[in-house]
C-alpha positions as CSV (number, residue, x, y, z in Angstrom):
1,A,-126.3,26.2,213.3
2,K,-128.9,26.6,210.6
3,T,-129.1,30.1,209.4
4,A,-132.4,29.7,207.3
5,M,-130.7,31.8,204.6
6,V,-131.0,31.0,201.0
7,S,-127.6,32.6,200.3
8,V,-124.9,34.0,202.5
9,L,-123.6,37.4,201.0
10,D,-121.1,38.1,203.7
11,A,-119.9,36.9,207.1
12,K,-117.7,38.8,209.6
13,P,-116.4,38.3,213.1
14,V,-117.6,40.7,215.8
15,T,-116.6,40.7,219.4
16,G,-117.9,37.6,221.0
17,G,-119.5,36.1,217.9
18,F,-120.0,36.6,214.2
19,L,-122.4,38.2,211.7
20,V,-124.1,36.5,208.7
21,L,-125.7,38.7,206.0
22,G,-128.3,37.4,203.8
23,D,-130.5,38.8,200.9
24,T,-133.2,39.8,203.3
25,D,-131.9,39.7,206.8
26,L,-128.9,39.8,209.1
27,A,-128.2,37.5,211.9
28,L,-125.8,37.8,214.8
29,Y,-124.6,34.6,216.5
30,S,-122.5,33.9,219.6
31,N,-119.1,32.1,219.1
32,H,-120.7,28.8,219.6
33,G,-123.4,29.4,216.8
34,N,-126.3,30.4,219.1
35,Q,-128.5,33.1,217.4
36,L,-128.5,36.3,219.4
37,R,-130.4,38.7,217.0
38,R,-132.0,38.7,213.6
39,I,-132.7,42.0,211.7
40,Q,-134.9,42.2,208.6
41,H,-133.1,44.8,206.5
42,G,-135.0,44.8,203.2
43,F,-132.1,46.4,201.5
44,A,-131.5,45.8,197.7
45,R,-127.7,45.9,198.0
46,P,-127.0,45.3,201.7
47,A,-123.5,45.5,203.2
48,I,-122.0,45.3,206.6
49,S,-118.8,46.8,208.4
50,V,-117.7,45.8,211.9
51,G,-116.1,48.0,214.6
52,N,-115.1,46.7,218.1
53,T,-118.4,45.9,219.8
54,R,-120.7,47.4,217.2
55,F,-121.6,47.0,213.5
56,C,-123.1,49.1,210.8
57,L,-125.7,47.8,208.2
58,Y,-126.4,49.8,205.0
59,S,-127.6,49.7,201.5
60,R,-125.1,50.4,198.7
61,T,-126.6,53.0,196.4
62,G,-129.4,53.4,199.1
63,S,-129.7,56.1,201.6
64,E,-130.2,54.3,205.0
65,L,-127.6,53.4,207.5
66,R,-127.9,51.6,210.9
67,I,-125.5,51.2,213.8
68,E,-126.2,48.2,215.8
69,N,-124.8,46.2,218.7
70,R,-125.6,42.8,220.3
71,S,-128.9,43.9,221.7
72,R,-130.5,46.9,219.9
73,T,-130.3,49.5,217.1
74,L,-128.3,52.4,218.4
75,Y,-128.5,55.0,215.6
76,T,-130.2,55.3,212.2
77,K,-129.6,57.9,209.5
78,N,-130.9,58.6,206.1
79,F,-128.6,60.5,203.9
80,E,-129.5,63.0,201.3
81,Q,-127.3,61.3,198.6
82,P,-126.8,57.6,198.0
83,I,-124.3,55.7,200.1
84,V,-121.3,54.3,198.2
85,A,-119.4,52.7,201.2
86,A,-119.3,52.8,205.0
87,E,-116.5,51.6,207.3
88,M,-116.3,51.2,211.0
89,G,-113.2,52.1,213.0
90,K,-112.0,50.0,215.9
91,D,-113.1,52.8,218.3
92,N,-116.7,52.3,216.9
93,S,-116.5,55.5,214.8
94,V,-118.0,55.2,211.3
95,G,-117.0,56.7,208.0
96,V,-119.7,57.1,205.2
97,L,-118.9,57.8,201.6
98,T,-121.8,59.2,199.6
99,R,-122.4,60.7,196.3
100,S,-122.8,64.5,196.2
101,A,-124.8,67.1,194.4
102,R,-122.0,69.6,194.0
103,Y,-118.8,67.4,194.3
104,T,-117.7,63.9,193.0
105,G,-118.4,62.6,196.4
106,E,-118.4,63.3,200.2
107,L,-116.9,61.5,203.3
108,M,-118.6,62.0,206.7
109,V,-116.9,60.6,209.8
110,Y,-119.0,60.2,213.1
111,D,-117.8,59.4,216.5
112,R,-119.3,56.6,218.8
113,Q,-122.0,59.1,219.9
114,F,-122.8,59.6,216.1
115,N,-121.7,63.2,216.1
116,E,-120.2,64.4,212.8
117,V,-116.4,65.0,213.6
118,F,-115.0,65.2,210.0
119,H,-116.3,66.2,206.5
120,W,-114.3,65.9,203.3
121,Y,-115.5,66.8,199.8
122,A,-113.9,65.0,196.8
123,T,-113.4,67.1,193.6
124,D,-112.5,66.3,190.1
125,N,-108.7,66.5,191.1
126,E,-109.2,63.4,193.4
127,G,-111.7,61.6,191.2
128,T,-115.0,59.7,192.2
129,P,-114.5,58.1,195.7
130,Y,-115.6,54.4,196.1
131,L,-113.2,52.6,198.4
132,L,-112.7,53.4,202.2
133,N,-110.6,51.9,205.0
134,F,-109.7,53.2,208.5
135,A,-106.2,52.8,210.0
136,P,-106.0,50.8,213.3
137,N,-105.9,54.2,215.3
138,S,-109.2,55.0,213.7
139,K,-107.9,58.5,212.9
140,K,-106.3,58.1,209.5
141,V,-108.5,57.1,206.6
142,A,-107.7,56.1,203.0
143,V,-110.1,56.8,200.2
144,G,-109.8,55.2,196.8
145,C,-111.2,57.2,193.9
146,L,-111.9,56.4,190.3
147,A,-109.9,58.6,188.2
148,P,-109.7,57.8,184.4
149,A,-107.4,59.7,182.3
150,D,-107.4,59.8,178.4
151,G,-110.0,57.1,178.3
152,V,-108.0,54.7,180.5
153,M,-109.1,53.5,184.1
154,G,-107.0,54.8,186.9
155,L,-107.0,55.0,190.7
156,K,-106.2,57.9,193.0
157,V,-105.7,57.2,196.8
158,Q,-106.3,60.2,199.2
159,I,-104.9,59.6,202.5
160,L,-106.7,61.8,205.2
161,D,-106.2,62.4,209.0
162,T,-109.6,63.1,210.7
163,T,-107.9,65.3,213.3
164,K,-106.3,67.7,210.6
165,D,-107.6,70.1,208.2
166,K,-105.4,69.2,205.3
167,P,-105.1,65.8,203.6
168,L,-101.8,63.9,204.3
169,S,-101.1,62.9,200.6
170,L,-102.7,62.0,197.2
171,V,-101.2,59.1,195.3
172,E,-101.8,58.4,191.6
173,L,-101.9,54.9,190.3
174,P,-102.7,55.2,186.6
175,S,-103.9,52.5,184.3
176,C,-105.4,50.3,186.9
177,Q,-108.7,49.6,188.7
178,G,-108.6,49.6,192.6
179,Y,-110.2,46.7,194.4
180,R,-109.3,47.1,198.0
181,L,-107.7,49.3,200.6
182,H,-106.4,47.8,204.0
183,W,-104.0,49.5,206.6
184,F,-101.3,47.0,207.7
185,S,-100.5,49.5,210.5
186,D,-101.1,53.2,211.2
187,S,-98.4,54.2,208.8
188,T,-98.7,51.6,206.0
189,L,-101.5,51.2,203.5
190,F,-102.0,48.1,201.4
191,V,-103.6,48.8,198.0
192,M,-104.9,46.0,195.9
193,T,-105.6,46.6,192.1
194,D,-106.5,44.5,189.2
195,Q,-102.7,44.5,188.1
196,F,-100.6,44.8,191.2
197,C,-100.5,45.2,195.0
198,V,-98.6,48.1,196.5
199,L,-97.6,49.3,200.0
200,L,-97.7,53.1,200.7
201,D,-96.7,55.0,203.7
202,D,-99.0,57.8,205.0
203,K,-97.1,60.4,203.0
204,G,-97.9,58.5,199.8
205,K,-94.4,57.1,199.2
206,E,-94.3,53.7,197.7
207,K,-92.6,51.0,199.9
208,A,-93.2,47.8,198.0
209,R,-95.0,46.3,195.0
210,Y,-96.1,42.9,193.9
211,S,-97.1,42.7,190.1
212,Y,-99.3,40.0,188.8
213,N,-97.3,39.9,185.5
214,G,-100.4,39.5,183.4
215,R,-102.3,37.0,185.4
216,T,-106.0,37.6,186.2
217,L,-107.0,38.2,189.7
218,V,-110.3,36.3,190.6
219,T,-110.6,37.1,194.3
220,A,-108.3,37.7,197.3
221,D,-108.4,38.2,201.1
222,V,-106.4,40.3,203.6
223,S,-105.9,39.6,207.3
224,G,-103.5,41.6,209.6
225,K,-100.4,42.2,207.6
226,N,-100.8,39.2,205.2
227,A,-102.6,38.8,201.8
228,A,-103.7,35.9,199.7
229,L,-104.5,36.2,195.9
230,L,-106.4,33.7,193.8
231,F,-105.8,33.9,190.1
232,K,-107.8,32.5,187.1
233,D,-105.2,29.8,186.4
234,G,-105.9,28.4,189.8
235,G,-102.7,29.7,191.5
236,V,-103.0,31.1,195.1
237,V,-100.1,33.3,196.1
238,L,-99.5,34.1,199.8
239,L,-97.8,37.5,200.6
240,D,-96.1,38.7,203.8
241,E,-96.2,42.2,205.2
242,K,-93.4,43.3,202.7
243,L,-95.5,41.8,199.7
244,N,-92.9,39.0,199.4
245,P,-94.5,35.8,198.2
246,T,-94.2,33.1,200.9
247,A,-95.8,30.3,198.8
248,E,-97.8,29.5,195.8
249,L,-100.4,26.8,195.8
250,Q,-101.9,25.2,192.7
251,S,-105.6,24.3,193.0
252,P,-107.6,24.7,189.7
253,K,-110.8,24.1,191.4
254,T,-110.5,26.7,194.1
255,T,-113.3,29.4,193.9
256,K,-112.4,31.4,197.1
257,V,-109.6,32.1,199.6
258,V,-109.9,33.2,203.1
259,L,-107.2,34.3,205.4
260,S,-107.3,34.2,209.2
261,G,-104.3,35.2,211.1
262,K,-101.4,33.5,209.3
263,Q,-103.4,30.6,207.9
264,A,-105.0,30.5,204.4
265,Y,-108.2,28.5,203.7
266,T,-109.1,27.5,200.1
267,I,-112.6,26.5,199.1
268,Q,-113.1,23.9,196.2
269,E,-116.8,23.1,196.0
270,N,-117.5,21.0,199.1
271,Q,-113.9,20.9,200.4
272,V,-112.0,23.4,202.5
273,Q,-108.1,23.1,202.8
274,C,-106.1,24.9,205.3
275,F,-102.4,25.9,204.7
276,A,-99.7,27.6,206.7
277,T,-98.0,30.8,205.2
278,D,-95.1,28.6,203.8
279,G,-97.7,26.7,201.7
280,K,-97.7,23.5,204.0
281,L,-101.0,21.7,204.2
282,V,-102.4,21.9,207.7
283,G,-105.6,20.1,207.2
284,S,-108.5,19.2,205.0
285,Q,-112.3,18.6,205.4
286,F,-115.1,17.6,203.2
287,F,-118.7,18.7,203.7
288,D,-122.1,17.3,202.5
289,H,-122.8,20.3,200.4
290,E,-121.0,23.1,198.5
291,V,-119.1,25.6,200.9
292,S,-119.9,29.2,200.3
293,T,-117.5,31.0,202.8
294,L,-115.8,30.9,206.1
295,V,-115.4,33.3,209.1
296,Q,-113.2,33.1,212.1
297,A,-115.2,33.4,215.4
298,E,-113.8,31.5,218.5
299,S,-113.3,28.7,216.0
300,M,-113.3,28.7,212.2
301,M,-117.0,28.6,211.1
302,V,-117.9,27.1,207.7
303,F,-121.0,28.0,205.8
304,Y,-122.2,25.2,203.5
305,G,-125.5,24.1,201.7
306,S,-128.3,26.1,200.3
């Protein structure tokens, strides 16, 4: 399939197919690469999040958010404050983090009919929110907040339940920068920072930690209950659901790592290699042009060329 996109900013699986986000438009394809829809978004900093049968398209630092499905636009909303992040739950609910005129940030959660069902205001105690992720049950939500102290970068993680008035917990992780939140289960939250990865329960108790020991993280990916970390020295570390390393691969030319199930794919210019969780090479493929990313549809789809 030819996407006719100059660059691929993101690609995500969606029920029955996959999405491809470009600088000016978003395309929806079937599992076999047939284009189903194409949306001209015109956003300066476009981003997407996928639910079950729906997806949301929004502009980071813009104000517009759209809820779409395979055939049409379901809802659109313009927020009073710029959008920081948006995330869809598996039940097609959507959470939206925005800036705030009176607070450090606000979180609004909408049900599948796009009725607001939850609203949370972040204060100086929590920090400035910028990361967001729903648990598999679509009820619990984790918010990562920028919380510097004494001139040093820090992270606070607020764990909320959208069916309850009071937050479940607030976890402080000083002297680090948060990169990603991902629920391994309804009771276990994976937090990725620039210095370590940590597992928290929904009460905020630390269950496991993997430290980088001074190595510089370049990029990473999470799938299910597994994580893959790519470091500046070319090392790729695969972690299991308890953050135990299951393998370390050495590939100085690797620019990106993508997880799908329990297989890890590494991209080196125009080559893709596939590894099992124990580090065993499963397969390798060369392409005519440089590979940008991969996404798991019915088969693994590889995006390459310009």
